[in-house]
N, C-alpha and C positions, 0 to 999 in steps of 0.2 A: 852863263844864262844862271839865273837865281831858279833853286827848286825849293820845295816846301821843307822845313826844319832847317833852312839856312839862314843864318843871321844877317841880316841886308838894312840898309839906309835908302829910305825912299825918298825922293828929292822932288817936290811938289815946287810950281810957280812962286807959291810964299813961305815953303818950311820944309824941315827935314824931319824925318822921323825914324828912329829906328826900333828894330825888333823884329821876332822869328817870323819868318814867312809861312802863312798857313794855306792849306789848298782851297780851292773854292772851285766851282762848277759856274759862277759867274763870268761872263763876257766882258761886264762893264766895269769892275772893282775888283781891288786888289787888296787881301786881309791881310794883317799882321797881329801878333800878339806882343804887346808892350811887355816890359819890365813887371808892371802891376798887375799881370796877370789877364788884364782885359783884352778883348778884339777890337780893332776898328778896322773898318773899311775905307778904302780911299777911291775916288772915282779915276779910273784909268787915265780919261781925258786930262787930270791935271799934272799926271807925273811925268816928270821930265826925264827921269834917270832913276835905276835901282842898282846901287851898288852893294856887292856881296861883302861883308864884314867878316864873314865867318862860316865855311863850309859845313852841313852838316855831318857831327860828329859821332860816330858808333861808339859808346863809353862800354867796356866791359870792367863791372867792380864786383871786386870780391864781398862776399857779407862777412861781416864781422860777427866773430863768434861772441855770444851773450854770455856774460859772466854772470852767476847767479851772488847775491848776499845774504848769508845767515840771519842779517838783523832786518830784512825785509819780507814783508807778506807776497804771496802768489799770487797773481792775478791771471786768467785766463781769457785771451782775446778770442774770440769766434768771429771769423769774418762771413758776411753773406753777400756782400756786394753792395752796390749804391754809390751817391754821390762820395760818401766819406770815405771811399774806396778809389775814386776815379781819376782818370787823368787826360790827357789829349791824346786823340789816336790821328797821329798828323798824315794818315793815309786818306781819312775822311774828314777831317778838321773837326770832328765832333768830340764830346766827351763819352769816355765808354769805361766800365767797370772792369778793370784790368788788372788791379793789386791782388797779390797773392797776401797772406796775412803777415807772413815775414816783412815784404813791401810796406804794410801798413806801420809796422814797428819802426822800421827806419826812418818813415816820416816824423815821426814823432819819437827822438830818441828820450826828450825827458822822461818818458814813461819810466826809462831805466833807474830812474832816480828814486822814482816813488815805490816800487815794486818789482819784484823778479816776476818776469813775463815768460807764459808760455803762449804759444799759437795755434790754430787749426782753422784752416781752409774748409767751412762747412760748405757753403755754395759760393758760387759768383755770377750774380742775377739782379736784376732791376726788381724795386719792391712789389711792381703792380704784379710781376708772376708769381707772387706767392700763392701757395695751396696749402692747405691742411697737411698734407704729406711732409711740407716744408717745416712745418711747426713741430712735427712728430720726430724728425730728422736733428731739428736744433735741441729739442728737448732732452733727447740720447745725448749729444754732446756735452750739455749741460751736467747731466749727470754723471756721464764720464769724469770730466774735470773735478766735478766737487766731489767726489769718492776718491777721486786721485790726491787732493788735498789741496785743490784751489780755495783761497779766502773768500773769492768772488769771481764774476763773469762778468767781462764786458762784451756785447754783441754789438759787429758794427751793422748797421743797415740803413738801407735805401730809407728816406723820411716819408715817403707817400701812404706806405703802408705800415709803418711802425708801429703806430699807434694799435693796428689790429694785432700785431705779433705781441706786442706787449700784453695786450688783454687775453691773447691764445697763452701765451707762456702763464699768464697768472692763474689761471684756470685749470692748465695741465699739472701746476705744481700744488698738490694740496698741502705739500710741506718741504721747504728747504730752508736749510739752515745758513744761507749765505746769502749776499745780493748779489741781483743778477740784473745789469743795467744794459736796456737797448739806448746805442749812441748812434746818432745820424750827423749829417752834415748839410747845411742848405746851399753852401758854396763848393764847388771841388777844389781838390787840393793845388790844383795850378794857377787858381785865382788869389790876389793879394788880400781879398777879403774874406778866405776861406775861414771857416767856424771848427773844422774838423780838429785840429790840434789843441784847441781849449777845451773842446767837449769831452775828448778822450782824457786828457790831463785832469779836468776836474771829476771826470767818473773815477780815476783811479785814486784820488786824494779821499773820495767819499768812502769808496770800498776800504782804504787802510785806516780808515780814521772811526767808520760807524758801527753801531749794533743793530742796523737795521737788515732785515732778511727778506728776503722774496722779491718778487718783480717790480723795476722801475724805468723811468726814462730819465736820461741826463742829456739835456741839451740848455740852449742861452736863454737867460730869463731877462737879458736886456738886450738893445739892440750892438751893443760896444761888447768888449771883450772883458768887461769885467766882473762879471758873476753868472754862473751858471745855475739850474734848478734842478733838483731832484724831484721827478713828478709821479703820482700813483698810477701805476700801468693799467688800471679799468678806469682811470678818469682824465686821460688826455688825449687831445685833440690836436689835429695841424691845424692852424688858423690862417694861415698866411703862406701863398703860394712861394714866395722866394724872401721873406724876412729873416735874419739868422734867430729871433725871438718868437717863432712863428707857432712853437709847441705851448700850449696853455691847461692848466689843472682846470676841467669843468664843473661846477658845484663842487670845489673842493678846493685846499690850500696846498701848494707844494709842500713836498717831506720835509725838504732842507734848501737851503743855498749854500754854493760853494765859492769863496773869493778866488778867482783865477789866480791873482798875483802872489797870494799869502798862501793859498790849499787850506784856509780855515772853512768851517762847515758851521752854519747857522741853522739848526734846526727850528722848522716853523711849524710842528705839529709832534703832538707826543704818543697821538695813540696810531703809530706807524707799527706794523708786526717786529717783533725784535728777534735775536739771536737766542735761541735758548740753550742751556746746558747738554741735554740730550734729546736730539731729533734727529730721525730717520728721514731719508727724501722718499715723500709718496707721491708717484704720479697718476695721471689717466690722462693717455693722451691720444684716445679715438674721438673723432670728428664725424660728424653728419652733416656732408655737404647739402642736402636738399632744403636747406634753409634759403629763402630768398627774402630781397629787402625790396619793400615797395613804398615809395616816395608818391604821398599822395598830391594831390593840385586839382586847379579848377580845372570844367569841363573835362573831367574824367570819367569815360565811357566804361561799361562791364565787359569788354574785351579784356583788357589789362587784366582785372580782377578774375576773368574766367580764367586767362591764361596762367596766372600765379597760382589760384586753387587746383588746378590741374595737374600743373608740373611741380608742385613743391609738399612736401611733408609738414612745411611750418612757415610762417611769414611775420617777418617783422613791419608791421605797418608804422612808416614813419608820417606819423598824423599832423596834422598844423594845431596850433595853440596848446590846450589842455589835452588833446586827443582826439581833435574832431576828424573826423573822415566825410568824405561824397557819399553817405549812405542814408540821407534822410529822404521823407516823405515826398514822391514825383515820381513819374515813370519812368526817369534816366537812371537816378541815384536809389533807388529801391531795389533794383535789380542788384546792385553792387551789395545792398544789404541781405538779400535773400542768398547772394553766392556765398559771403561768408558766412550766414547762419548754416546752409546744408553742408559747406566744407568743415566748420567745425564739430556738426552732429554727428560726420562719417569719420571723426578722430583728427582732422588738422588741428594745429596749434596757431593762433592769432596772437601777438603780442603787440602792444600799443606803444610806441615813443615818439617824442615832440620832433620837430623839424625848429623847434626855437631852441635848442641846443641847452641853455639856460634854464632852470626851474624843471618843473617835473608835473605828469602827465596824471589825471585825478578822474575817476569814472561818476562822481557825484554832483557835479557842480553844474550839466547841464543836461537836460531830457537827452538828447541826441547822443552823450555820451553814456547815460544809463541805459540807453537801447544796445549801446554794442558791448557792454559789462553785461547785459541779460542774456546775450547769446553765446559767451562765454570767452569773451576779448579779452586778454590779460592785460593789464596796465603796469608798465613796467618803471614806476615811480618817478626817479631822476635821471635813470641808465641811458647812457648814450646810445643812439641807435647802431652804431658799429660794434661796440661793446656787447649790447643786444643779440645782434647778429652772430657774433663768436661766443657768447655764452650759450645761445640755446643749440647752436649746432654743437658744441662740446658737451650739453646736456644729453642731447639726443645719440650721441656716441657712445656714451657711457650708463644712460639711464633708459629705462620704458619711457612712453610718452606721458604716464601719468605723473610719476616720479618727477619728470624734467618740468612739467607744468606747474607742480608743487614747487620745486626750486627756484625757478623763473624769477619770483619776485623777494625770494629771501636773500640777504647779502650775504655772499660767501667770500669774495676777495675784495671786498670795500668799493664794489660797484655802484650799490644803494647806499645814499647818505639817510640818516635818520631822519631829518628835518634840512629846509632849506633856507639859508641866511641872507638877508639882503646885504650885497657890498657891490663898490663900483668893480665892473668886470672887464676884461679885454676883448674888444669887438675888432681889434685888427685897424 
């Protein structure tokens, strides 16, 4: 009898299929993993026979010692979990974050030809479980490796909240004189279409050749494996659930593009932060988690406004268009306006961003926008809602409310552009 993880040949009425048998709770289908990495299901009614080609073999592999080269720079790979370090769990059939940092290096041996590698397992978690305490722990590890001589840092991270972490680390490090790149993977390592290796290799090429200093993201620039992009840490958003080129810079350009096959770098912008001859690491790693992100929508009553104003010290209002919210004259929506007004009078902070993603909010275009500005709502230019959430949380963790409000609309880490230029944007 075949068991999960056995290599089998499934013979149906009209074809033969080989692969690794996967576990399943289905009574009607059998699932196998093909050599390409993809899973397929086969109706049991059509199956005539299942031949076992090879029984599951438990392999005990010795890890090879890593030899360092004096001619190569040193990169620290910090592992936090996510799809970039995932593999199949044959007990459940699902994909789990189960690789250690050493396993990640073994998956991509090419890294050892680009740089000397040191690794650390900082966490092993899915990115949706990230909290500000994890940002602090990660910043501490970055500082440790930077001070011990690392020429750059690669952070393996789940893609779903990778941009949040990039923004958080951007604000935490007021000064850092090496590149820190967050790298993820849209496809797990067991799939033929995985992008984990190419993203990591391009990140290593960039670190060893660049004069960039600071926090950025390295992910696929196009859906093929030809080019990866270095994206600004406070201006990047995941724009697609599964495409390999899901990450795009918003209201900004990529910092650089990397040719995967040749390892060559093409800088796309000149105004990025550069390495200095003498620069100390300065970090402020405190956060205040009492900041809420409130997305406005039609038929929005006062109950949700009341909940946010009672339970949060600050609110990011993800408004529509140029910053509109359901706070205009009329019995239902006027209650929302009055709640925000009283909230701000008592010391609460309301920051206005846009759901539109591209473009910027502006308080002076319409009367209803001026009404919000007049009660103290802070319009955040072209800052992304997610970045505004992270920034305000960080500001309130390190400054008093008055200073935080003042700094919110100041460009500290490239999160606010001087002006918006028209260009064809990616919309997925």
